[in-house]
PDB file of the backbone (N, CA, C, O) and the ligand in Angstrom, with CONECT records:
HET     ZN  A 101       1
ATOM      1  N   MET A   1      91.369  62.448  53.699  1.00  0.00           N
ATOM      2  CA  MET A   1      92.588  62.232  54.227  1.00  0.00           C
ATOM      3  C   MET A   1      93.582  61.515  53.472  1.00  0.00           C
ATOM      4  O   MET A   1      93.209  60.608  52.728  1.00  0.00           O
ATOM      5  N   THR A   2      94.960  61.849  53.585  1.00  0.00           N
ATOM      6  CA  THR A   2      95.807  61.115  52.903  1.00  0.00           C
ATOM      7  C   THR A   2      96.472  60.018  53.679  1.00  0.00           C
ATOM      8  O   THR A   2      96.877  60.254  54.817  1.00  0.00           O
ATOM      9  N   SER A   3      96.602  58.894  53.162  1.00  0.00           N
ATOM     10  CA  SER A   3      97.291  57.630  53.910  1.00  0.00           C
ATOM     11  C   SER A   3      98.730  57.892  54.024  1.00  0.00           C
ATOM     12  O   SER A   3      99.318  57.460  53.032  1.00  0.00           O
ATOM     13  N   GLU A   4      99.399  58.369  54.762  1.00  0.00           N
ATOM     14  CA  GLU A   4     100.716  58.652  54.877  1.00  0.00           C
ATOM     15  C   GLU A   4     101.232  57.479  55.411  1.00  0.00           C
ATOM     16  O   GLU A   4     100.612  56.756  56.191  1.00  0.00           O
ATOM     17  N   PRO A   5     102.546  57.243  54.935  1.00  0.00           N
ATOM     18  CA  PRO A   5     103.174  55.836  55.823  1.00  0.00           C
ATOM     19  C   PRO A   5     103.760  56.314  57.243  1.00  0.00           C
ATOM     20  O   PRO A   5     104.376  57.337  57.541  1.00  0.00           O
ATOM     21  N   VAL A   6     103.383  55.305  57.949  1.00  0.00           N
ATOM     22  CA  VAL A   6     103.740  55.470  59.417  1.00  0.00           C
ATOM     23  C   VAL A   6     105.197  55.733  59.765  1.00  0.00           C
ATOM     24  O   VAL A   6     105.884  54.717  59.653  1.00  0.00           O
ATOM     25  N   PRO A   7     105.737  56.620  60.085  1.00  0.00           N
ATOM     26  CA  PRO A   7     107.162  57.123  60.276  1.00  0.00           C
ATOM     27  C   PRO A   7     107.774  55.951  61.190  1.00  0.00           C
ATOM     28  O   PRO A   7     107.158  55.530  62.170  1.00  0.00           O
ATOM     29  N   VAL A   8     108.714  55.578  60.900  1.00  0.00           N
ATOM     30  CA  VAL A   8     109.543  54.615  61.681  1.00  0.00           C
ATOM     31  C   VAL A   8     110.198  55.419  62.761  1.00  0.00           C
ATOM     32  O   VAL A   8     111.144  56.148  62.466  1.00  0.00           O
ATOM     33  N   GLY A   9     109.789  55.342  63.911  1.00  0.00           N
ATOM     34  CA  GLY A   9     110.417  56.009  65.092  1.00  0.00           C
ATOM     35  C   GLY A   9     111.788  55.639  65.481  1.00  0.00           C
ATOM     36  O   GLY A   9     111.901  55.025  66.542  1.00  0.00           O
ATOM     37  N   GLY A  10     112.741  55.880  64.874  1.00  0.00           N
ATOM     38  CA  GLY A  10     114.085  55.395  65.087  1.00  0.00           C
ATOM     39  C   GLY A  10     114.016  53.738  64.995  1.00  0.00           C
ATOM     40  O   GLY A  10     113.422  53.127  64.106  1.00  0.00           O
ATOM     41  N   GLY A  11     114.677  53.195  65.990  1.00  0.00           N
ATOM     42  CA  GLY A  11     114.771  51.641  65.910  1.00  0.00           C
ATOM     43  C   GLY A  11     115.969  51.312  66.431  1.00  0.00           C
ATOM     44  O   GLY A  11     116.690  52.125  67.010  1.00  0.00           O
ATOM     45  N   GLU A  12     116.296  49.885  66.225  1.00  0.00           N
ATOM     46  CA  GLU A  12     117.336  49.394  66.673  1.00  0.00           C
ATOM     47  C   GLU A  12     118.206  48.708  65.922  1.00  0.00           C
ATOM     48  O   GLU A  12     117.671  47.929  65.132  1.00  0.00           O
ATOM     49  N   CYS A  13     119.628  48.754  65.913  1.00  0.00           N
ATOM     50  CA  CYS A  13     120.432  48.243  65.004  1.00  0.00           C
ATOM     51  C   CYS A  13     120.298  46.799  64.941  1.00  0.00           C
ATOM     52  O   CYS A  13     120.272  46.161  65.994  1.00  0.00           O
ATOM     53  N   PRO A  14     120.191  46.089  63.573  1.00  0.00           N
ATOM     54  CA  PRO A  14     119.972  44.775  63.365  1.00  0.00           C
ATOM     55  C   PRO A  14     121.211  43.992  63.704  1.00  0.00           C
ATOM     56  O   PRO A  14     121.192  42.766  63.592  1.00  0.00           O
ATOM     57  N   LEU A  15     122.335  44.656  64.130  1.00  0.00           N
ATOM     58  CA  LEU A  15     123.551  43.932  64.297  1.00  0.00           C
ATOM     59  C   LEU A  15     124.013  43.870  65.798  1.00  0.00           C
ATOM     60  O   LEU A  15     124.410  42.847  66.356  1.00  0.00           O
ATOM     61  N   CYS A  16     123.889  45.264  66.440  1.00  0.00           N
ATOM     62  CA  CYS A  16     124.233  45.174  67.753  1.00  0.00           C
ATOM     63  C   CYS A  16     123.023  45.636  68.849  1.00  0.00           C
ATOM     64  O   CYS A  16     123.159  45.751  70.067  1.00  0.00           O
ATOM     65  N   ALA A  17     121.857  45.853  68.087  1.00  0.00           N
ATOM     66  CA  ALA A  17     120.764  46.221  68.758  1.00  0.00           C
ATOM     67  C   ALA A  17     120.760  47.299  69.665  1.00  0.00           C
ATOM     68  O   ALA A  17     120.006  47.256  70.637  1.00  0.00           O
ATOM     69  N   SER A  18     121.660  48.460  69.435  1.00  0.00           N
ATOM     70  CA  SER A  18     121.565  49.671  70.138  1.00  0.00           C
ATOM     71  C   SER A  18     120.585  50.563  69.630  1.00  0.00           C
ATOM     72  O   SER A  18     120.193  50.364  68.481  1.00  0.00           O
ATOM     73  N   GLU A  19     120.137  51.479  70.259  1.00  0.00           N
ATOM     74  CA  GLU A  19     119.085  52.317  69.698  1.00  0.00           C
ATOM     75  C   GLU A  19     119.860  53.347  68.641  1.00  0.00           C
ATOM     76  O   GLU A  19     120.976  53.856  68.740  1.00  0.00           O
ATOM     77  N   VAL A  20     118.844  53.468  67.579  1.00  0.00           N
ATOM     78  CA  VAL A  20     119.495  54.230  66.354  1.00  0.00           C
ATOM     79  C   VAL A  20     118.484  55.299  66.034  1.00  0.00           C
ATOM     80  O   VAL A  20     117.291  54.997  66.024  1.00  0.00           O
ATOM     81  N   ALA A  21     118.844  56.422  65.794  1.00  0.00           N
ATOM     82  CA  ALA A  21     117.940  57.541  65.498  1.00  0.00           C
ATOM     83  C   ALA A  21     117.377  57.315  63.930  1.00  0.00           C
ATOM     84  O   ALA A  21     117.988  56.810  62.989  1.00  0.00           O
ATOM     85  N   GLU A  22     116.106  57.817  63.958  1.00  0.00           N
ATOM     86  CA  GLU A  22     115.425  57.645  62.597  1.00  0.00           C
ATOM     87  C   GLU A  22     116.341  58.043  61.453  1.00  0.00           C
ATOM     88  O   GLU A  22     116.511  57.322  60.470  1.00  0.00           O
ATOM     89  N   ALA A  23     116.947  59.269  61.631  1.00  0.00           N
ATOM     90  CA  ALA A  23     117.452  59.776  60.339  1.00  0.00           C
ATOM     91  C   ALA A  23     118.889  59.291  60.064  1.00  0.00           C
ATOM     92  O   ALA A  23     119.448  59.573  59.005  1.00  0.00           O
ATOM     93  N   ALA A  24     119.586  58.428  61.199  1.00  0.00           N
ATOM     94  CA  ALA A  24     120.717  57.890  61.016  1.00  0.00           C
ATOM     95  C   ALA A  24     120.812  56.847  59.791  1.00  0.00           C
ATOM     96  O   ALA A  24     119.844  56.131  59.537  1.00  0.00           O
ATOM     97  N   ASP A  25     121.904  56.784  59.101  1.00  0.00           N
ATOM     98  CA  ASP A  25     121.901  55.781  58.172  1.00  0.00           C
ATOM     99  C   ASP A  25     122.969  54.761  58.568  1.00  0.00           C
ATOM    100  O   ASP A  25     123.141  53.714  57.943  1.00  0.00           O
ATOM    101  N   HIS A  26     123.700  55.137  59.674  1.00  0.00           N
ATOM    102  CA  HIS A  26     124.533  54.117  60.148  1.00  0.00           C
ATOM    103  C   HIS A  26     124.469  54.000  61.556  1.00  0.00           C
ATOM    104  O   HIS A  26     123.986  54.975  62.132  1.00  0.00           O
ATOM    105  N   CYS A  27     124.865  52.972  62.307  1.00  0.00           N
ATOM    106  CA  CYS A  27     124.649  52.591  63.620  1.00  0.00           C
ATOM    107  C   CYS A  27     125.771  53.439  64.370  1.00  0.00           C
ATOM    108  O   CYS A  27     126.925  53.335  63.953  1.00  0.00           O
ATOM    109  N   PRO A  28     125.532  54.172  65.325  1.00  0.00           N
ATOM    110  CA  PRO A  28     126.445  54.817  65.999  1.00  0.00           C
ATOM    111  C   PRO A  28     127.418  54.270  66.701  1.00  0.00           C
ATOM    112  O   PRO A  28     128.499  54.788  66.980  1.00  0.00           O
ATOM    113  N   GLU A  29     126.920  52.921  67.068  1.00  0.00           N
ATOM    114  CA  GLU A  29     127.725  52.023  67.915  1.00  0.00           C
ATOM    115  C   GLU A  29     128.704  51.228  67.029  1.00  0.00           C
ATOM    116  O   GLU A  29     129.926  51.250  67.174  1.00  0.00           O
ATOM    117  N   CYS A  30     128.115  50.607  66.208  1.00  0.00           N
ATOM    118  CA  CYS A  30     129.067  49.666  65.394  1.00  0.00           C
ATOM    119  C   CYS A  30     129.427  50.129  63.758  1.00  0.00           C
ATOM    120  O   CYS A  30     130.387  49.707  63.113  1.00  0.00           O
ATOM    121  N   GLY A  31     128.646  50.869  63.396  1.00  0.00           N
ATOM    122  CA  GLY A  31     128.785  51.611  62.216  1.00  0.00           C
ATOM    123  C   GLY A  31     128.104  50.698  61.073  1.00  0.00           C
ATOM    124  O   GLY A  31     128.348  50.820  59.873  1.00  0.00           O
ATOM    125  N   TRP A  32     127.285  49.843  61.591  1.00  0.00           N
ATOM    126  CA  TRP A  32     126.450  49.083  60.542  1.00  0.00           C
ATOM    127  C   TRP A  32     125.471  49.952  59.740  1.00  0.00           C
ATOM    128  O   TRP A  32     124.579  50.623  60.259  1.00  0.00           O
ATOM    129  N   SER A  33     125.742  49.869  58.332  1.00  0.00           N
ATOM    130  CA  SER A  33     124.759  50.554  57.408  1.00  0.00           C
ATOM    131  C   SER A  33     123.429  49.973  57.540  1.00  0.00           C
ATOM    132  O   SER A  33     123.104  48.797  57.375  1.00  0.00           O
ATOM    133  N   LEU A  34     122.564  51.175  57.928  1.00  0.00           N
ATOM    134  CA  LEU A  34     121.123  50.789  57.954  1.00  0.00           C
ATOM    135  C   LEU A  34     120.333  51.012  56.877  1.00  0.00           C
ATOM    136  O   LEU A  34     119.120  51.060  57.083  1.00  0.00           O
ATOM    137  N   ALA A  35     120.871  51.207  55.421  1.00  0.00           N
ATOM    138  CA  ALA A  35     120.396  51.393  54.308  1.00  0.00           C
ATOM    139  C   ALA A  35     119.521  50.074  53.962  1.00  0.00           C
ATOM    140  O   ALA A  35     119.936  48.915  53.996  1.00  0.00           O
ATOM    141  N   GLY A  36     118.241  50.502  53.628  1.00  0.00           N
ATOM    142  CA  GLY A  36     117.363  49.464  53.159  1.00  0.00           C
ATOM    143  C   GLY A  36     116.601  48.815  54.361  1.00  0.00           C
ATOM    144  O   GLY A  36     115.684  48.017  54.169  1.00  0.00           O
ATOM    145  N   VAL A  37     117.042  49.209  55.680  1.00  0.00           N
ATOM    146  CA  VAL A  37     116.148  48.647  56.888  1.00  0.00           C
ATOM    147  C   VAL A  37     114.983  49.700  57.043  1.00  0.00           C
ATOM    148  O   VAL A  37     115.145  50.918  56.969  1.00  0.00           O
ATOM    149  N   ASP A  38     113.799  49.063  57.265  1.00  0.00           N
ATOM    150  CA  ASP A  38     112.688  49.556  57.404  1.00  0.00           C
ATOM    151  C   ASP A  38     112.281  50.734  56.545  1.00  0.00           C
ATOM    152  O   ASP A  38     112.054  51.848  57.017  1.00  0.00           O
ATOM    153  N   GLY A  39     112.202  50.439  55.294  1.00  0.00           N
ATOM    154  CA  GLY A  39     111.924  51.333  54.222  1.00  0.00           C
ATOM    155  C   GLY A  39     112.759  52.628  53.895  1.00  0.00           C
ATOM    156  O   GLY A  39     112.363  53.636  53.311  1.00  0.00           O
ATOM    157  N   ARG A  40     113.954  52.373  54.388  1.00  0.00           N
ATOM    158  CA  ARG A  40     115.098  53.274  54.052  1.00  0.00           C
ATOM    159  C   ARG A  40     115.450  53.075  52.723  1.00  0.00           C
ATOM    160  O   ARG A  40     115.232  51.946  52.284  1.00  0.00           O
ATOM    161  N   PRO A  41     116.077  54.123  51.768  1.00  0.00           N
ATOM    162  CA  PRO A  41     116.430  53.841  50.592  1.00  0.00           C
ATOM    163  C   PRO A  41     117.471  52.863  50.447  1.00  0.00           C
ATOM    164  O   PRO A  41     118.439  53.048  51.184  1.00  0.00           O
ATOM    165  N   GLY A  42     117.519  51.768  49.605  1.00  0.00           N
ATOM    166  CA  GLY A  42     118.382  50.783  49.907  1.00  0.00           C
ATOM    167  C   GLY A  42     119.769  51.131  49.157  1.00  0.00           C
ATOM    168  O   GLY A  42     119.764  52.158  48.478  1.00  0.00           O
ATOM    169  N   PRO A  43     120.923  50.390  49.215  1.00  0.00           N
ATOM    170  CA  PRO A  43     122.011  50.899  48.674  1.00  0.00           C
ATOM    171  C   PRO A  43     122.036  50.676  47.381  1.00  0.00           C
ATOM    172  O   PRO A  43     122.866  51.350  46.771  1.00  0.00           O
ATOM    173  N   TYR A  44     121.260  49.793  46.632  1.00  0.00           N
ATOM    174  CA  TYR A  44     121.180  49.781  45.163  1.00  0.00           C
ATOM    175  C   TYR A  44     120.193  50.765  44.565  1.00  0.00           C
ATOM    176  O   TYR A  44     119.017  50.411  44.488  1.00  0.00           O
ATOM    177  N   SER A  45     120.556  51.978  44.128  1.00  0.00           N
ATOM    178  CA  SER A  45     119.529  52.623  43.585  1.00  0.00           C
ATOM    179  C   SER A  45     119.063  52.128  41.957  1.00  0.00           C
ATOM    180  O   SER A  45     119.616  51.231  41.320  1.00  0.00           O
ATOM    181  N   ARG A  46     117.967  52.920  41.517  1.00  0.00           N
ATOM    182  CA  ARG A  46     117.305  52.453  40.367  1.00  0.00           C
ATOM    183  C   ARG A  46     118.681  52.531  39.270  1.00  0.00           C
ATOM    184  O   ARG A  46     119.044  51.599  38.551  1.00  0.00           O
ATOM    185  N   SER A  47     119.295  53.833  39.351  1.00  0.00           N
ATOM    186  CA  SER A  47     120.335  54.162  38.167  1.00  0.00           C
ATOM    187  C   SER A  47     121.234  53.232  38.419  1.00  0.00           C
ATOM    188  O   SER A  47     121.540  52.684  37.360  1.00  0.00           O
ATOM    189  N   ALA A  48     121.896  52.722  39.470  1.00  0.00           N
ATOM    190  CA  ALA A  48     122.808  51.875  39.829  1.00  0.00           C
ATOM    191  C   ALA A  48     122.477  50.528  39.094  1.00  0.00           C
ATOM    192  O   ALA A  48     123.360  49.926  38.483  1.00  0.00           O
ATOM    193  N   LEU A  49     121.155  50.055  39.167  1.00  0.00           N
ATOM    194  CA  LEU A  49     120.940  48.853  38.557  1.00  0.00           C
ATOM    195  C   LEU A  49     120.945  49.008  37.009  1.00  0.00           C
ATOM    196  O   LEU A  49     121.315  48.083  36.285  1.00  0.00           O
ATOM    197  N   TRP A  50     120.521  50.210  36.524  1.00  0.00           N
ATOM    198  CA  TRP A  50     120.695  50.276  35.065  1.00  0.00           C
ATOM    199  C   TRP A  50     121.930  50.285  34.663  1.00  0.00           C
ATOM    200  O   TRP A  50     122.249  49.670  33.646  1.00  0.00           O
ATOM    201  N   TRP A  51     122.820  50.979  35.390  1.00  0.00           N
ATOM    202  CA  TRP A  51     124.496  51.050  35.000  1.00  0.00           C
ATOM    203  C   TRP A  51     124.825  49.444  34.830  1.00  0.00           C
ATOM    204  O   TRP A  51     125.423  49.004  33.848  1.00  0.00           O
ATOM    205  N   THR A  52     124.396  48.701  35.821  1.00  0.00           N
ATOM    206  CA  THR A  52     124.836  47.332  35.815  1.00  0.00           C
ATOM    207  C   THR A  52     124.396  46.578  34.602  1.00  0.00           C
ATOM    208  O   THR A  52     125.203  45.868  34.001  1.00  0.00           O
ATOM    209  N   VAL A  53     123.132  46.700  34.207  1.00  0.00           N
ATOM    210  CA  VAL A  53     122.497  46.102  32.895  1.00  0.00           C
ATOM    211  C   VAL A  53     123.101  46.750  31.649  1.00  0.00           C
ATOM    212  O   VAL A  53     123.171  46.136  30.585  1.00  0.00           O
ATOM    213  N   ALA A  54     123.559  48.074  31.813  1.00  0.00           N
ATOM    214  CA  ALA A  54     124.233  48.630  30.746  1.00  0.00           C
ATOM    215  C   ALA A  54     125.635  48.174  30.392  1.00  0.00           C
ATOM    216  O   ALA A  54     126.118  48.082  29.264  1.00  0.00           O
ATOM    217  N   GLY A  55     126.180  47.915  31.516  1.00  0.00           N
ATOM    218  CA  GLY A  55     127.553  47.060  31.526  1.00  0.00           C
ATOM    219  C   GLY A  55     127.444  45.730  30.972  1.00  0.00           C
ATOM    220  O   GLY A  55     128.322  45.325  30.210  1.00  0.00           O
ATOM    221  N   PHE A  56     126.475  45.028  31.273  1.00  0.00           N
ATOM    222  CA  PHE A  56     126.387  43.652  30.680  1.00  0.00           C
ATOM    223  C   PHE A  56     126.228  43.741  29.371  1.00  0.00           C
ATOM    224  O   PHE A  56     126.901  43.018  28.636  1.00  0.00           O
ATOM    225  N   VAL A  57     125.214  44.738  28.805  1.00  0.00           N
ATOM    226  CA  VAL A  57     124.972  44.631  27.419  1.00  0.00           C
ATOM    227  C   VAL A  57     126.272  45.180  26.729  1.00  0.00           C
ATOM    228  O   VAL A  57     126.604  44.731  25.632  1.00  0.00           O
ATOM    229  N   ALA A  58     127.012  46.152  27.367  1.00  0.00           N
ATOM    230  CA  ALA A  58     128.228  46.627  26.594  1.00  0.00           C
ATOM    231  C   ALA A  58     129.134  45.356  26.520  1.00  0.00           C
ATOM    232  O   ALA A  58     129.551  45.011  25.415  1.00  0.00           O
ATOM    233  N   VAL A  59     129.447  44.672  27.587  1.00  0.00           N
ATOM    234  CA  VAL A  59     130.188  43.374  27.508  1.00  0.00           C
ATOM    235  C   VAL A  59     129.789  42.473  26.518  1.00  0.00           C
ATOM    236  O   VAL A  59     130.643  41.824  25.915  1.00  0.00           O
ATOM    237  N   TYR A  60     128.595  42.351  26.274  1.00  0.00           N
ATOM    238  CA  TYR A  60     127.949  41.385  25.356  1.00  0.00           C
ATOM    239  C   TYR A  60     128.226  41.796  23.963  1.00  0.00           C
ATOM    240  O   TYR A  60     128.729  41.002  23.168  1.00  0.00           O
ATOM    241  N   MET A  61     127.890  43.104  23.614  1.00  0.00           N
ATOM    242  CA  MET A  61     128.505  43.711  22.271  1.00  0.00           C
ATOM    243  C   MET A  61     129.677  43.632  22.053  1.00  0.00           C
ATOM    244  O   MET A  61     130.006  43.501  20.874  1.00  0.00           O
ATOM    245  N   ILE A  62     130.752  43.684  23.114  1.00  0.00           N
ATOM    246  CA  ILE A  62     132.028  43.715  22.666  1.00  0.00           C
ATOM    247  C   ILE A  62     132.449  42.280  22.265  1.00  0.00           C
ATOM    248  O   ILE A  62     133.248  42.049  21.358  1.00  0.00           O
ATOM    249  N   THR A  63     131.783  41.245  23.093  1.00  0.00           N
ATOM    250  CA  THR A  63     132.000  39.991  22.930  1.00  0.00           C
ATOM    251  C   THR A  63     131.527  39.552  21.428  1.00  0.00           C
ATOM    252  O   THR A  63     132.194  38.754  20.771  1.00  0.00           O
ATOM    253  N   LEU A  64     130.438  40.083  20.985  1.00  0.00           N
ATOM    254  CA  LEU A  64     129.724  39.942  19.571  1.00  0.00           C
ATOM    255  C   LEU A  64     130.720  40.586  18.614  1.00  0.00           C
ATOM    256  O   LEU A  64     130.718  40.149  17.463  1.00  0.00           O
ATOM    257  N   GLY A  65     131.527  41.513  18.910  1.00  0.00           N
ATOM    258  CA  GLY A  65     132.375  42.242  18.193  1.00  0.00           C
ATOM    259  C   GLY A  65     133.619  41.407  17.814  1.00  0.00           C
ATOM    260  O   GLY A  65     134.073  41.296  16.675  1.00  0.00           O
ATOM    261  N   ILE A  66     134.066  40.881  18.853  1.00  0.00           N
ATOM    262  CA  ILE A  66     135.454  40.215  18.825  1.00  0.00           C
ATOM    263  C   ILE A  66     135.160  38.821  18.105  1.00  0.00           C
ATOM    264  O   ILE A  66     136.035  38.339  17.386  1.00  0.00           O
ATOM    265  N   VAL A  67     134.029  38.214  18.274  1.00  0.00           N
ATOM    266  CA  VAL A  67     133.585  36.989  17.522  1.00  0.00           C
ATOM    267  C   VAL A  67     133.421  37.305  16.254  1.00  0.00           C
ATOM    268  O   VAL A  67     133.950  36.538  15.450  1.00  0.00           O
ATOM    269  N   ALA A  68     132.729  38.386  15.761  1.00  0.00           N
ATOM    270  CA  ALA A  68     132.663  38.780  14.453  1.00  0.00           C
ATOM    271  C   ALA A  68     133.958  39.136  13.734  1.00  0.00           C
ATOM    272  O   ALA A  68     134.174  38.865  12.553  1.00  0.00           O
ATOM    273  N   LEU A  69     134.744  39.726  14.498  1.00  0.00           N
ATOM    274  CA  LEU A  69     136.133  40.079  13.774  1.00  0.00           C
ATOM    275  C   LEU A  69     137.151  38.735  13.536  1.00  0.00           C
ATOM    276  O   LEU A  69     138.029  38.606  12.682  1.00  0.00           O
ATOM    277  N   THR A  70     136.801  37.958  14.396  1.00  0.00           N
ATOM    278  CA  THR A  70     137.766  36.856  14.410  1.00  0.00           C
ATOM    279  C   THR A  70     137.267  35.468  13.444  1.00  0.00           C
ATOM    280  O   THR A  70     137.943  34.477  13.170  1.00  0.00           O
ATOM    281  N   HIS A  71     136.067  35.732  13.108  1.00  0.00           N
ATOM    282  CA  HIS A  71     135.353  34.848  11.913  1.00  0.00           C
ATOM    283  C   HIS A  71     135.322  35.260  10.457  1.00  0.00           C
ATOM    284  O   HIS A  71     134.767  34.543   9.625  1.00  0.00           O
TER     285      HIS A  71
HETATM  286 ZN    ZN A 101     124.978  48.532  65.734  1.00  0.00          ZN2+
END
C-alpha cells in the first residue's frame, strides 16, 4: 500500500472562519488567499525564488561593472 497524504476535506478560512471548499484557493466570504494553507501550493513557487536570486546576482554584477568602470 502506498501512503497517500490525507486529503484536507475543505476547512475554514483563517481570517473569517467561514467554511471553504477544498479546491478553493480564495475564501468565498472575504476573498482571503488560501495559498500555502494546509499543504496547498504556496504563493512563492520555486521558479519565482530562482528569479529573485537571479535578480540579486544581476544587480551584484551590474554594481561590480560600475565599480570596475569608475576605477
Ligand atoms: Zn474568509
